[in-house]
N, C-alpha and C positions, 0 to 999 in steps of 0.2 A: 599518561595512562597506558598500561600494558596492552598492546593490540592483540597479543595471544589470548587474552582473557575475554575478548569481545569480538563480535563480528565487525567487518570493515564496512564503513558507510561513507557517503559523500559528506560535503560540508566543509571542504578545504577553503572555500571562499572566505570563511570567517578569519582565516589567518591574514587575509588582505584587508578586511574591514577592521579587525582588532577584536581579539577574543575577550577583552575586558570592556568593550563597548564605549571606549572613550569618545569616538567621533563616528556616529552612525551615518553621517553624510557620505562616508566612503562607500556605503552600499550602492550608491548610484553610479559608481565607477567600475563595478564588476558585473559580469554576467554569470549568475550562479546556476548554470545548467548541469552541474554535477549532482544536484538534488532535484527532486521532482515537485517542488512547491509550485503553486499556481503563478502564472505570469500576470494575473489580474488581481484586483483588490477584492476583499470580501463584499458581500451585499451592502449597498449603501445604507440600507436601513439598519443593518447590524453595526456598521461603523458609527452611524449617527447615535444609536442608542448607547453604545459604549462610550463614545466621546462625551455625550451629555451627562452621563451618570458616573464617569470614571472614578472620581475621588471616593464616592460612596461604594462603588463596586470593589475598589481596591481595599477598603478598610473593613468590609462586611463579610462575615462567614457565609459560605454558600449553603443552599439546602443540602442536608446531610448526604442524601443518596441521589440527588438530581431528580427529584420526583417530577417536577414540571417538565424538564427536558425529556425525561423518559416518556411522559404522556404525549408530548408533541411528536417525538419519533414514532411512537405507536400509531398515532392518527395519520401521520404523513405516509408511513410505510404500509399501513393496513395490517398490522400484526399486533398480537396481544402484548400489553405492558409486561406481563409476567414472563415473556420470552426474551426480555431485553436486560442486559447488564451493562451499566456504564463504567467507563474507566478513562484514565488520562492518556488516551491514545491506545492504539491496538497493541503496541509493544508491551505496555504494562499488563494488558489483558492476557497476552501470550504467557507471560511468566506466572500469572495467576492460574490460568486454565490448564496448561500443558501437564502439570503433575497429575491431574486427574484423567488425562488421556493417554499417557505413555509412562512406562516403567523401564527399568534397566533391561528386562527380558522382553520388551516389546520390539516389534519390527515395524518401522515407519517407512513410508515411501514418500520421497520428495521429488519434485520436478527438477530437472537440470537442463538449462540454468534456472535459478530462482533466487529471490531475495535471501541474503545470507543469514539473517537472524534465526531462521528456522533450523538450519543445520547446526548453528551454534547452540541453541537451547536443547535440541534433541541429542546431539552427539557429545557436547562438552558439559552441559549442565545436568541433563537427565542421564545421559550415557547409554541410550538404547541403540539398537542396531538400525542402520539406515541403508535403504536401497535408493539409488538415484535413477529415476526414470529419464532416459535420454530423449529429449525433444529433438525433432529433426529440423535442421536448418532448411532442408529442401522443401519442407512443408510450411515454411515460415514460422517454425517453432509452435505451431498449433498442436495441442495434444490430440492424439488419436484415442477415442474412448476404448476401443477394443484392445489396443496394445497396452494402454495404461491399466486397464482392469486386469489384464493378464499378469502384470507385474505386482498386482495387489492380492494375488490369490492367498498368500500366507500372512498378509499384513494386518495389523490391528488398527493402523492409522494411515490415512493418506492426507498429505498437506499440499494445498495448492494456493497459488496467488492467481486470481482470475478476474480480469485480464492480468497476465503475468508481468512481473518485473524481473529482468530487464528487457524482455522481448516485446512487450506491448500487445501480444496476441493471446488468444485463449479460446474457451468454449462458450458458444452462445447458449441460450436457454435450452433448446432441443438437444444440443450436444451434451450439456451437463445432465439433463434428465436421462439420456441414454447411458451415460457413464454410471449414474447412480443405480440404474437397473442392472448393470453388468457386474457391479462390485459385490463381493461377498457380504452377506447380511450382517456379519459381525465386524465389518470394517468401518470405523468412524472416519468422517471426512471433515477436515477443516478447510474452509474456503475463505481466503483473505480477499475481500472485495474493495480494497482501498481505491482502485481506479475504475470501478465498474460504472460510476456515473458518467464517465467520459464515453463509454461504449454505447452502441445502439440500444434501443428499448428491448427488454426481454432477457437481458443477461443476469439480472439480479436474482439471487436465490434466498432472500430473506424469508419469504413466505414458505418455501420448502423447509428451511431450517426450523421454523416455528412448529412444524408438525411432524417432521421426520427425525426420529431419535438419533439417527446416525450422524446428522449434519449439524455443524456449527459454522456460522458465518461471522467473520470479523469485519467490522466496518470502521473506517476512519473518516472523520470530517476534515482532515488536514488538507488533502490535495484538491479535491473538486470544490470544496466550500472555501478554500483559501484561508484556512484557520490553523496552519501548521504550527504557528507560534503559541497556540492556546492549548493544544493537546486534548482533543475530544475524540473518543472512540467508544464503540459498544459491541457487544456480542449479541447474536440472535441464535437461540437454540430452544430445544424442548424445555418448557417451564420447570419441570422437575430437576433437570440438570442445572439450569440457571439458579434455582433455589439452593442447590447443594454448594454452589460457589459463593453465594451471598454472605455467609458468615465469615469468609476469608477476604472479602472485599473491604478495603478500609473506608471509613467515612470521609466525606469531603474530598473524594478522589478527583473531582472535576471542579476547578475554581469557579468563582462567581462570574468573573469576566467571560470565561469560556462558556459557561452555561447560557448566559444572556446572549452572547454572540451566536451560539449555535441555534438557539430558539429562533432568533430573528432571521438567520440564514435559511432555516427550513421554511419560514413563512414567505420567502421571496423566490418562488420557483421560476418566475418569468425572467428574473435577472440571470439566474444560473443556466437557463435554457439558452439565452443569448450568448453567454460566454462559452458554453459548450460548443455551439455552432462556430464561433470565432476560433476556438482552439482547433477544431477539426480542419477548418480552412487553413490555418497557419501550419498545422502539421503536414497537410498535403503539399503545401508550398515548400516547406523545409525539406520534405522527402525528395522533391524534384531537385532542389538546390544541392543537397548532399550527394545525390546520385551523379551529378554533373562534375563533382570535384575530382581532380586527379588523385589516385591512390585509394579512393573509396571503391571497394569491390562489390559490396552489396548493401542495400538498405532494406530492412525487413519490415513486413506489414505490421501496422499498429492500429489499435482503436483507442489509444490513450493520449496523454499529454506528453509523450516522449517517443523517441525512436532509437532503435539499436542498429548500428551499422558496422560492417567489417572493413578493416583497412589492411593494406599491404605495407610495404616498407615506406617510411622508417619504423613503423610499428606504433601500437596504441600509446605506449608510455611516452614516446617522443612527441607524438601529435598532441597529447594532453599537456605535456610540458611546454611546448611552444605556444599553445593557445593560452595557457596560464600566464605566460609573459605578457600577453596582450589583454589580460583581464577577463578572459573567457575560461570558465571552469567547466570541464567535461569529466565524465566518469569512465575511467579505465575499468573494464568489467572482468579482469582476470580473477578477482576474488569471488565472482559469482558462479563460476563453473571451472572444474579442472580441465575442461576442454578448451577454454579460452586461454590462449597463449600469446599475449601481446598483440591481439588482432581484433578485438571488439571494443567498441566505445558506445556509451549511451549518452544521449543529450536530451534535455527537457525542451519542450516548446517554450520559447521566451519571446518577449516583445522587443528585444534589442538585437 
């Protein structure tokens, strides 16, 4: 596949496992820290429900628009059903929604560094103008609401991942509310909250998105709920805007296995509270261990399931290559910012 036509992502570990899935037992011999999948299994109740009913789930068409899953999300999150649009992961929802948020003559502001799919869709697919707001390494890559709002004075769209990838840092609830107060009233805000459930309480903006016409929140159930292989995501926004997208949203966009697993996962908050705590403890320990390694010049603060760190010689590409020879896959972050020049690596928190 032509990489020039697509954003660069992790997932090189599949070359070691086998891209045609001949022998999945090889998955136990690699550490896939180049992607940010959970180190833990999904909720045991989700696994048991799927295991028990798998043949039926595989052969049966799902509810057309995920009506039951949508209701469970609404109850769990305390938001109206009408403010939710389901999709097969947030990436598919991006491609559905962004044509209604940006045109070729639009000006969009992106954080730098940030997840590369957003610059791809805005610059290469839609072709709009993009301004990159430079996050400061000295501040741990935490956005400053005043500086960010100043860069959005003429923008019609601000796109954020919060907490951000690859940095792991972001704005808490009060910080985000301050940013929204400072932004121009006609500037739409897309907040990707893929990693927000790893963050402390109060970071989530779903309730804000359901009532504020400017705000769209994109949520993935891949990382925190350990459902990356099933592709479940949803948007939260003003119900009128959600209704405008529904005619373009294909039926059966979320498979039945995915719907059942997602419902059961949402019904098991105790399990996920425990693994969130374990992830935080593991991240803090990994941070200490990375900081003690020769050649590691900085490890940046994170509230997520991953860490960004800066390396000196022999450089990020060589470190990633040597680790790959040992079965450990890390992410060279050069593609995530023009400022990263063979000196930044991201690693997921793993149990190996």
